[in-house]
N, C-alpha and C positions, 0 to 999 in steps of 0.2 A: 727112504723117507719120501713122502709126498708133500708137495706144497700147492696150495690153491691161491691164485692171484686173481683178485676181483678189481676190474677197472671200472671206475664210476665216472660218468660225464657230469661234472659240476659247473662247468663254465656257462655263463649266461649267453643265450643267443644275441646277436647284434641286430637290434630293431632299427630300421631306417624308415622314416615317414616322409611322404610328400606333404608339402604345405600348399595352401590355396588351391585345393582340388575343387574345380567347378562342377556342380551337380545341378542338372536342369530337371525341373518338375515335369511329370508326364501329363497327359490330358485329364487325369483325375486329380491333379493338384498335389501329387506326392512323388517321392523318389526314395528308393532303398539305397543306402550307402553301404558298401561292402568293404571288408578288410582288404581285398585285392586292389581297391581304388586308392587306399591309403598307403599300402605297402610298397616301399621303394627298394626292392631287392634285399630284404632282410635275410640274414644267413647265420649259420653256426659253424665254428671251426671243426667240430668233431663229428656231428651227425646232421641229418636233414631236419628242416622245420616240420614239425608234425601237425601243428595247429596254429591258426591265427584267428583273432577276433577283435572287435573294436567296441569302445564305450564312449558315448558323448558325455561331456560335462553338463550340458544343458538338459535339465530333466523333462523339458517339453518334447524332446526327441524320443519317441517310443519305438522300441524294436528296430532301431536304426533307420526309421522312416522320417524324412524331413517333409514338411508340407508348406502350404501357403503362408503360414504364420512365420516361417523362417526366411522368406524371400528377402534378399538384400543383406542377410546376416552372414558373418563369418563365425562358424561354430568350431570350437576346439574338440578334438577327438583323440583318444588314446588308442594306439595299436598295441596289442599284446601278441608276442610270438613265443611259441612253446617248442622246444626241441625234443628229440626222441628220448632224452633223459628226464623229461618233465621240468626242465629249467625254463623260466619265463623271463623274457626281456621285454622292454616296452619303449615307446617313444610317443611324442605328441605331434599331431599334425592339425591341419585345419581344412574345413570345407566351406566353400562359398556357395550359397543356394540362390539359383536364378530361375526365373519363369520366362520361357521364350514363346509361350502361347499368347498371342494378342487377342483381346476381346473382340467379339463380333456383334455389332448391332443387328438384331434380327427383326426389329420393327421400329421404324422411325414414325412418330406421329404425323398424320396426314396434314397437308397444307389446308388452311381455312381461308378461302378467297371470297371476296365480295360479301362479307358478313355485314348486315345492317346494324347501325348503332342502336343501343337500347334507347327507348323513348325518353327524352329529357336528359340524356347523357351524351358526352362527346367520346363515346367508346362503347364497348360491348363486353359482356361477361362471356368468355369462351371456355367451353369444356373440351379438353383434348384427351386423346388416348394416352396411355402410359408408354414411355420409351421402354423397349425390351432389348436385352442383350444377354450373351452367354460367354462364359470363360471357364477355365479350370480353377480359378480362384475367385474369391468374393470381389465384387466391383463397387466402385464409387461412381454414382450417377450425378452429373452436374449439368446445369443449363444457364445460359446467359441471354438476356433479352436486350442488352445494350451494347452489342458488338464486342463483348468480352471484357468490358470494364469491371463488371461485378459478376460473380457466379453464385448460384443457389444450388444447394445439395438437394437432389431428388430426381425422380424420373417422371414427374407429372407437372406440367407448367400451366395447368388450367388456371384461369383468373381473368382479371379485367384488363383489356387492351384498348388503348386510345385509338381514335380515328387515325388512319394511315397504315403504313406497312411496317410490320415488326418481324424481324428474323430471329428465330430462336436457334441458338447454337447449342447443340448437345454434345457432350463428351462423356465417355465411360473410361475409367482408368483402373487397372489392376495393381496389385502391390509392387510389381516390378516397374510400373510407370508406362506399360504398354497401353495404348489408347485406340479408340475408334470414335469417329465423329459422324454427325449428320446434321441437317438443318430442316426446320419447319418454318414456313412463311405464313403469317397471318395478315390479312387485309381487312380493315374495318372501314366501311363507307359511311359518311354522314348523309343520310337520305332525308333528314328533316328539313322543312322549309323555314 
């Protein structure tokens, strides 16, 4: 008589996840998150792990790429591990997205010195060039003309300046809070008798 014994592997693999995995965006403002970054030595008692993959719960993460819109967020991710018998185990980890590239101001508006006041006014209408900067993520441009007491959003501070010296403080800020700064000085002279 002949007997055939079939051994089937039915036990689930043990999935182990890292939590708080820090992922930094690249110079293009994105980063690919891989299963290897989340996997904390998952294993199976009977056979080797054949396949691993991850899925983010946040639908704005496409094809496991995080981007500038995720900076400062902790995202939940599920790691799936499949053993040689096709059994699948899973665990939940998290990814914290950060941007380590600081913005760079590439053009600070030039100083405007010894500008004559407009006739009949105690100041002058000044046209400035726009502030220019670059970064791997979208930037917020702001300036202050009163020593930082109030800030205006924008990259062009053209406008009316009273007689005297005004220092424009410029700051650009990315989603991580990285900044770059510069200053422009405006001097308006009262040349009327």
